[in-house]
C-alpha positions as CSV (number, residue, x, y, z in Angstrom):
1,X,35.4,121.8,81.4
2,X,39.2,121.8,81.0
3,X,39.0,121.6,77.2
4,X,36.8,124.6,76.8
5,X,39.3,126.7,78.9
6,X,41.4,126.8,75.6
7,X,38.7,129.1,74.1
8,X,39.3,132.6,75.2
9,X,37.5,135.9,74.8
10,X,39.2,139.3,75.1
11,X,37.4,142.6,74.2
12,X,40.4,144.1,72.5
13,X,41.3,141.0,70.5
14,X,39.4,140.0,67.3
15,X,36.4,142.1,68.4
16,X,35.8,139.8,71.4
17,X,35.2,136.8,69.2
18,X,36.3,133.4,70.6
19,X,40.0,132.6,70.0
20,X,42.4,129.8,70.7
21,X,44.3,130.2,73.9
22,X,44.7,134.0,73.9
23,X,46.0,134.1,70.3
24,X,44.5,136.1,67.5
25,X,43.5,132.8,65.9
26,X,39.7,132.6,66.0
27,X,37.7,129.5,66.5
28,X,35.9,130.4,63.3
29,X,39.3,130.4,61.4
30,X,40.0,126.8,62.6
31,X,36.5,125.6,61.8
32,X,36.7,127.1,58.3
33,X,40.0,125.2,57.7
34,X,38.3,122.0,58.8
35,X,35.2,122.7,56.6
36,X,37.5,123.4,53.6
37,X,38.9,119.9,54.0
38,X,42.2,120.5,55.9
39,X,43.2,117.5,58.0
40,X,44.1,117.9,61.7
41,X,47.7,117.0,60.7
42,X,47.8,119.7,58.0
43,X,46.5,122.4,60.4
44,X,48.9,121.4,63.1
45,X,51.8,121.5,60.6
46,X,50.8,124.8,59.1
47,X,50.0,126.5,62.5
48,X,52.8,125.3,64.8
49,X,51.4,127.2,67.8
50,X,48.2,125.0,67.7
51,X,47.9,121.8,69.6
52,X,45.6,118.8,68.9
53,X,43.5,119.7,71.9
54,X,42.9,123.2,70.4
55,X,41.1,121.5,67.5
56,X,39.0,119.4,69.8
57,X,38.2,122.5,71.9
58,X,37.0,124.4,68.9
59,X,34.8,121.6,67.8
60,X,33.3,121.2,71.2
61,X,32.7,124.9,71.5
62,X,31.0,125.0,68.2
63,X,28.8,122.0,69.1
64,X,27.8,123.7,72.3
65,X,26.9,126.9,70.5
66,X,24.7,125.0,68.1
67,X,22.8,123.1,70.8
68,X,20.0,125.5,71.6
69,X,16.2,125.5,71.2
70,X,14.9,126.9,68.0
71,X,11.4,128.4,68.3
72,X,9.2,128.0,65.2
73,X,6.3,130.4,64.8
74,X,3.0,128.8,64.1
């Protein structure tokens, strides 16, 4: 998917954690800003290198990571 291409992984950058478009700005950093209550507009204003599609990509990436089967022992 084109949107997810904005999420990059580089072994020498941020320990290989998912980042936004090759920057050192991690998906986790963006998600934590949103969780703390920052609006999309605030984030885009404070981090001028980010684009609205980066926020959408981070949310989609996170949703896909959370969509897995959980095995419960019986």
